N, C-alpha and C positions, 0 to 999 in steps of 0.2 A: 624415668624412661616414657617417652611418649610412642604413639604409632600412629603413623599417618598413611593417607591413601591419596596418591596422585598418579601419574603415569604407570605407577608399579601397583601389586598387590600390596597388601598390607605390609609396613616396613616398621622395624624397630628402629628409633632415634634416640640416640644419647650424646650428651657433651663428651668429647674425646678427653681423656685424662693423660695430659703431659707430665711425665714422671721427671725428665730432665732435659736440659738443653745443653748441646756441645756448640762452641764458637760464640761468634764469627772467628774463623780461622784467618791467620795471616796470609797474605796474597792469594785467597780465594774468596772475591766479593760474592761469589754466586755459587750456590750449591745445585747441581742438577741430580742426577741418579745416585742411587744409595745400595749398596749390597751389604751382607755380612758374611765371612769364611768361616764362623764359628770362633774366632779370636778376636780379629779386628773389624771396624766399620770402614769400608771404603766409600768415597763419593766422589763423583764427577765435579771437577772444578775449572772446566773449560779447557785449559791446555795442560793438564795434568789429573792423574788420579790420585787421590790421597787417601791415607789409611790414619785411623786414630784408635786408640785404646778405649772402649766403652766405660771402662772401670774408672779411669784417670782422666779423659778427655784429651791426654798428650798425643800429639800428632807423631807418628812414628815412621812413614813412609812416604815418598813421593814417586810416581812414575811419570815420567815426561811424554804423553801421549794425547792426542786429542780426545776430549771427554766432554761432551756436549748435552748429553742426555742420559739415558736409563743405563744400569751398570747391574751385573749378574755375575753369580759365582757358580760354578757346577761341582763343586769339592775339588777341584784341580786348578782350574783357568779362570780367569776373569774374562767377561765379555763387556765392551763398551760400546754405546752407539756414539757415532761420531758423523754428524751431517747425514749422508745417505748411505752409511754403512754400518756395518757391526765388526767390531774388530775381537780377535780372540787372543788373549794376551797372557803370557808366562808371568806368574805374580814374582817369580824369583828374580827374573832377569830383566823383566820389563819389556821383553821382545815380543813384537805383533806377529804371532804364529799363523795367523790366517785371516782373511777378510772375507763377508759375504754380504750382499746387497740388502738393506733394510726394506722392509716390505711398503713402508710410506714414503720411500724416497726422499727422505729428509723432514717428513713431518710426523716422524716417530717420537715417542716419549720414554715410558717406562719399560723397563726389562727385567726379566726373571728367568730362573732356571726351574723346570719341575718336571717330572716324567719323561727325562732324558732328552727335552726339548726346549727352545727357548720362546717365551710369550712376551710379545711386544704391544706396548700399547701406541694406538694411533691418537693424537691428542685431540685435532679438531673434527676428524672422522668419528670419534666416539667409537672407537673400535679397541679390540684386543685379539691379536693374531697368534696362533701357535705356529710357530716355523721349524723347519728341518735345520739344526745348527751347523749341517755341513754344505747345504745348497742355499738356505734362505727360503726355500721353497713354502707357501703356506698351506697348512694342513688343516687348520680350521680358524673361525672366525665367529667371535662373541662380539654382540652388539650391546654398547652401553647408551645410557640417556643423558651422560656429562662427558665434558672433556676430561680425557684419560690422562693421568700423568703416571706416577709409579704404579707398578704391577708387582704382587707376591702371592704365591701360595704358602699355606701352612695347614697341616692336619686335615688335608682334603679340602681346604677352605680357599676360594680365590677372592683377595681382596685387591681393591685399586684405589689409588688417590685421585680427586679431582680437585681442578682449579678452573673455575669459570666465573668471570666478572669479580666480585668481591665475596665470593663464597668459596669454600675449599672444606671437602670431608674425605674419610677413608671410609669406604664401604665394601660390604661383602656381597658378592652376586652370586646368583646361580649359574655355574658355568654351562649349563645346558640353554637355559630360556634367556639369561641375562637379567632376570629379575632382582631387583635390589631387595636383600633380606637384612641387612643390618647397616646403620649409618652412624658414624663417630664425627660429629660435628666439631669441626676446629674453631677455636676461637676467633672473633672478629679481627681482621688484618693479619691472621696466621695462615699460612698457605703450604701446599703439599705439592712439591716438583719431583721428588723421588719416594719411593716406598721399598722397604724389605722387610722382612719378618726374621727375628732372631732363632725361629725355630721352638719357641716357648711362647712367653706371655707379652712380648713387646714387639711394637713395630719400630723401625727406625724411618723416620720421614724426612727428605730435605726440603728446606726452607726457601728454596729460591733465592732472591735477591737480599734476603736477610743474612745470608751469610752462614746460617744455622743448621744443623742436623738436631732432630727432637725425639726423643724416646716416647712413644706413645702405647699405654697399656692397651694390651688386646683383651677384650672382654671375654669372660666365659661365655658359651653358646648361650645366644639369646633365644633362639627357635629351633 
């Protein structure tokens, strides 16, 4: 483990440990947002939401709905970024129940559910917004110093994926200051397009145009 100083205070850095790779999946050349419903991993595949079994890797479900970026699950419903809107979806029927405007107007990336609200990554704006899931109103904004892809909360920790140029990582940031606390550096040529925790010791990371989803080990608290 290294500790580096840059625009942030001291940050712990280690190589990401990729535990398993899923895919590429048929008819899904690009993977955007990723979420986990406690049983299945869902990912955005452009014109559909797909679900697979993380134990077997077998695709189990597909919902025909626009799915361009971040994906989230609130314990009952799926939420999916599609261009400049966020769709609330019934996973049992595949029906879109409601739609709210996305805060970035189409420049949005990661999406997750925590504290009864949605958290939305703004890719090129390097921001994470907490928004009201009923109206889309922005409740607070956290600044990052890298392009933001996936976003997830686990055990009170805020993590997000980055993908800027030829570099990608998964990082834990202070939700108040935006300070980077921990970085998991992805291997060269491996990028993070979506991110979700399994609620325990794994992250599921979308792999963009690789068509893959990768399970990455979440390290024990490093500081």
